[in-house]
N, C-alpha and C positions, 0 to 999 in steps of 0.2 A: 207325724200323724200317720202316714199308710201303712208305715212298719207297725207302728203303735195298734191301728186295726185290724192288722194281719194277728198279730197276737191274741186280741180279743176274740177274733171269730175264731184261731185255734183252741182257746181256753174252753169254748163252748164245748167243741168234741169231748173234750174229758166225760160229759156224762153218757156220753153212749159207748164208751169202747167197751169190751170185751174185758172178760175177768183175765183172760189168758190170751197171750200174745206169741207169736214166733220169736224166735231167737234176732236179736239183735234190730230188731224195728224200735225206732222211738216213736214216743208220743208227739201229736201233731202240735205241737207248740213252739212257735218261732216268735223271737223277742229282738229287737236290738238295742237292748239295756243290759248291761252285764249284771248278773246276780249279786249281790254284798256278800261281806268276805262271812267265812263261819262264824258264828258266838263261840265262846269258851263257854263250857258248863261240865259239871260235874255228874258224872253216871249215877242215876238212880240203884238202889238196889235191886237185885232181881227180886221178882215178887215170890218164884216158887221154881224148883227144877225143872225143865226141860223147855225152858222161853228162852228164846235167842235175842240177841241185841239187833237194834237195824238203827241206823245213825238218824240224825236229823237233816232237814235239806230246805234249801228255797224252792217253794213250788211258784206258780203263776198263775194269776188271777184276774177279770177286768179289772181291778181293783190295785193292781202291780205286786210286785214280789210279797210273799207271806211267808213264814217259817213253820213248818212242819217237825214238831218235837219229835227229838228221838226215844224210840219206846223201846221197850221187851214186849216181844210174840211170840207166840207158839207158831212155832214151823206148821205147815200143811201136811207134813208127812217125815217120817225119820229117814235121814242121810241128805237132807238139802239144806244147802247153806245161803244167804241171803246178798244177792250181787246189787251194791247200791246203784240207784240212779245218778245221772250227771248233766251238768249242762256243757254243751262243746261247741265251740265256734267255727261254724261251716257256710261259707258263700254270702258272709257279710251277714249273719245273724245268729242267735245262739238259740241251739235248739236242744231240746229236754231227750236224754235217753233214758225210758225207764228202767228201775230196778225191776230182778226176778227172782226167786228160788229155782235153784239148781243142784245138781250134784256136785260140780266146781265151779267155783270164782272166776268170772269172766272181768272183763276188762270196766272201772269205773271211772275213767279219764286221767287216773293217777293222783285223783283228789283226797288228800288226806283228812280223812272222816275220825281219825282216833278212834281209841277202843278196838284197838284190832284193824281197823282198816286205815292202815298208813300209805295207802295208793294202789298197793300193789298186793294182791292175795288177802288172806284174813289170817290172824295170828291170834286170834281169843278162842280158838278151840276146835277140836274135832269132832266126827263120831267113831265110836266104836260099836258096831252092829249097830243096836238102837239106841245105844246110850250117847250123850253128848259131853265130852269131857272140856270142863271150861279150864283156860288159863287165867289165872289170880292175878298174873299181872297188868292185864287191861281189863278185867273184868271185877265190879262190884255184888262178888257173890260171898261175901265174907258174914251176912247179917243174919242167913238163913242157914239151914242146916243141910248144906250141898256137898255132899263127899266126894263125887265125881270132879277132881281137881287137880290142877297140877300148875308149878311156877317155873317158868322159864323166860329169861331174860336175857337177850342179845342187844348190845349196843351198837347203833349203826351211823356211822356219820351221813345223814340223810339232811337235805334243809327242811324245815319245818317250815309250813307256811299256812294260812288259813284261805289261801287262795279257791274260791268253790266252783271254777269250771278250769276246763282245758280248751287251750287253744286260743289268739287272739293276741291281743294285745294286753299282756301282766297276766296270761293265762298260767296255767301248767303245763309244761312242755311233755308229755308221755304218749306214745303209742303202744296198742297192743302186743301183746307178745305171742308168741306160737301156741302157745297154752291159752291163751284167754282169747285167741281166735278160734281154737278147738271148741272152749266152752261156749261161746258164743253160738254152736251150730248145734247144741244139745237141746231137749226138750225143756219148755221152762213151766213155770207156775207163777202169773204173776200176783198183783196184791190178794192177799186173804182179804174176806170180809171186814175182818178187824181193823187192818190198814187202811181199807178203804173209809171207814168209818173216822179212824184217826185223823185221815187227809180231809175228808168232811169237814168235822169238825174244827180243825184248824183253820179252813178255809173259810171258815164264819165268826172266827174270833179276830175283832177288831184289831186287839192289842199284839197279833204275832204279825201284822202287817207290817214292811219295813218302811213304809212312809211314815207310820207311827213311834214304831219303838227303833229306829236309828242304827238297828242291825244287833239290839240287844233286847231279844223277845223276852220277856215275863214269864215264859213257859218255854222253857229252854229242852226240856225233857220229862219223860211220866215213866212209872213204872208200869204202867198199863196202857194197852191202847185205849184213844178215846176216853182217859179218863183225867180231865183237868184241876182236879182238886184236888187239897189232903196232903201229908207229910211227905211224900213220895212224889212229888212234883217240884222240879228244879228251875230255877230262873238260871239264866244268861248273866256273867260276868258284866257289870255295868247297869243290869237292868235297874228300873225304877223302884223305888221300895213301894211296899203296901199292895204286891200284886199277888197274883193266885197263888203263886208256888211259893214252898217252904223249905228252908235248907234238908237236904237228907240226913237221917238217924246213923245212917253208918259211918264208922268212923274213919277219917283218912281213905275213901275211896280212890280211884285211880282219876285221873283229871286227863280229858281228851286233849290239850293242849297246854302247853307251857301257861304258868300262873301271868305272865307279864310278856306277851309278844314283843319280840324284839323289835328295833327300830327300823321303821320302813316297810311293816305290816300294814294292811289294807286298810285305808280312813273308814271311818261311821261312815254308815249309808244314812241318808238324808230321805230323798224323796226319786221313785222312780221316774219321775218326770224330768229329773234334775242332775241324776246321776250319769256321767257318761261312760260308755262304754271303758272298758280295761283300764278299769282304776284302782287294780288289784295287784301290785307290785310283790314280788319275792320277797320272803322276810326272811330271816336269820333266826340262828338257834338248831338246836338238835335235839331229837327225841329217842330216845329208848325204843328199840325193835324188838318183835317177839321173835324169837326161834321155834324149831320143832321140837316137838318132843319126840321121844322112841316112839316109835311102833303107830306114827299116824302124820297125815302132814295137812294142817287147818289150812291153808291156802287151797288144798285141792279136795279138802272133805275125802280121805282115802276112809274106807271101811275094811 
C-alpha cells in the first residue's frame, strides 16, 4: 500500500511538469507493479506527409496503468526524431523515463515498440534536409500520395517479445550504447501540445485502463493525436467488439508484432492490484529489422 500511495502522489506531479525537460531526467512516477505487455495492433495510415509515428505506451494514473494509443504527430521542427519513453526497474520500483524529441535517437530501454522502434535506434526513416523520407517496410504510408519513400529490409535474428519494461524480473536486458548516452546529453524538446492532449484524453478514457481491457485496449492506435473515433482508429488484437475503433482502410499495412505471439509471451493483464511484478518472460520468434538506406542513417537522424 505504501508503494502504491507513492505512485499515486507521483502521478499527480505530472500536471505541473514543464513542457521541456533536461536530457536523461525521468518523470517522477514510481510504482512497484510491472506494466502490462505491449498490445498487438495495426498501424493506421499516415494522415498527411510530414507526420512522424510515435508508438503507444502504458502510462500510470491513480486508477492504475492505462494505454496511450500510438499516433502520428507533427514534429516540433524539422530534423528531430522521437525517442519513446520507457519503464525501467531501479532500486525496487518501476520508474518512467519520459520520451523526447531530439536530433538523434536515445536509449528507450531496449523495448520493441514496433514500426521502426525495434529496441535500438529508429529504422522508420530519416531526415534529408527539411524533408523526412519514410521506410515503407515499417510505415503505413501507401494510402496517400507520399512520394518521399524508400524500402529497405534486413532480416536480423533478434528475439522479439512484447515486454514493455527494462530490467527487473522478466524485463528487457539492455544497456545504453555510447551513441545513446551521447544523445541523452543533447538539447531535447518534450511533449508537444498535441501529444499532451492525446495523453490527457487517454487518461480520461475508462476503456484504456489495463484493469478494464485486460491488456487489449479498444483504442490501440489513432491516425491523429486526441482523435479517438472514426475509421482511422484501430483496436488491439483481442479487444472486445463494438469499440470506438474500426479496421483501417489501407490494404495490408505493416504490423508492429507477429500476428500470433510465440509461446511464452507475457500473459494478459487483469488488474493493477493483482498483477505481480515481473510477469513478462522473454518470448520467441523473429521480426524483420530494417537497414539503412544510402545517404542517411535513420537511427541517428543524419541530415
